[in-house]
N, C-alpha and C positions, 0 to 999 in steps of 0.2 A: 280339520280342513274343510273348506267352503268350496263348493262345486255348484256353479249355476248354468242352466242350459242358456245358450245364447240368447235365445228370445225371451228371457227372464224380464219381467218389468223394472225389477230394481237392480241396483248395480252393487258389486260387491262391497265398494266403500261406503255405501247407504247401509248396508247390512253391517258390516263392522263396526261402523260408528254407533248404530241403534244397540248393538250388543254391549259396547263398551259402556255407554250410558245407561244401560240393565245391569252393570256392575260385573262384566267379563273383564278379567285382565287384560290389558292390551298386548297385543303380539302373540297371543294363545292361538289364535287362528292362523293358518296358512290358506291361501287362496291357490286353486288349482285349476288348470283348464279342463274342459270337459271331454277333451280327447285324450286326457290322461287318466280319467275316472276308472274306466275298465280296467286296465293296468294296475292301478293301485288297490282294487278292491280283490284282486287276484291274490295280492301280498298277505303272508300268512300272518305279518306284524300286524295288521287291521282286525281288531276283536270287535269293533261295533261299527256299525252304519246308522246314521238317521236320513231317513228320505222324506221330502213331501213332495206329493205331486200325484198323478193317476195312479189309480189301484192296478191298471195292466203294468205299467212300468216298475211299480213296487213287485208285482209278482215275478217279473222278469229279474229283477234284483234278487230275489229271495231266491231264485234258481241258479244264478250265477253263486252267490255265496255258498249255497248248499252244494254245488258241484267242485268247489275248490278242495285243494289238499289241505292238510294240516288242522290248525284247530279250528271250533266252530267260532263263527262270527254272530253277535247279536244284530238283529235288523229292527230297528224301530221307526215305524211309519205312521206317517200322517196323512190322509188322505182327504179329510175335511178341511179343506183349505179356508172357509168361512167362519167357523167356528173354532176351529183347532182344539179339539177335546184332548188330544194327545199331548201336543206340546204344551196345552195351557194348563194341563193337570199339576197339582203340586207334587205328585210322585214322580214327574217325567225323568228326573236324573235318576231314579230308582232302575230305569229300564235299562240302564247301562253297565250296572252291576253284573258281573258274572261270579260264579261260584266254582269252586273247586270240590271234587269229590275224592275222598281217600277209601280205597278198599283195601281189605284184607284177605290175603287166600287163607282160609281156615283148615284145607283140606288136609295139609301136612300134619296137623295134630289130630286127626280121626274127627274135624267138624267140631270140636271143643273149644269156643272161643275164650272161655275162662281160662285155659291154659295158656293162652298169649296174652291174656291180662298179668299172668302172675309173673312172666318175665319181660314185660315190655319195658321196664326201667322208669317209668314216670312215678313220680309221688305225687299224692293227693295235697 
C-alpha cells in the first residue's frame, strides 16, 4: 500500500509507474489516502511498514506500532532521502522477513529435552 503526504512532490501515479518499470508487478500496490493511514497501521493484519521521511515521524510511527495489540509489526525506516542507504541496499527486501519461534516447555519431563526427542515422532 502506498500512502503519500498531501505535500509530497511526486504523485502516486508517477511512483506506481516507476515501480512497474523497475520490475514490480502491476496492480500489486494499492494507494490509500493519508487520512486512512493511522487506522490501517492499527490493524493486526499489517505485519510490516516501510516509511521514508523525517526521524521524528519515524519515531512516532514506531511508538504507534509498538502500542498496538496483537502481533509485532516490522518497521523499516529510511531517513536519508538524498542517499537512500536503506532502500538502495541489496538486502532491502530481507528487512521484511519475519521469523517464527517455536518453543517447547520441558518442565513436564523434569527438564530433560532428550525425553521429548524420543517421543516426538519425527524421523531423520
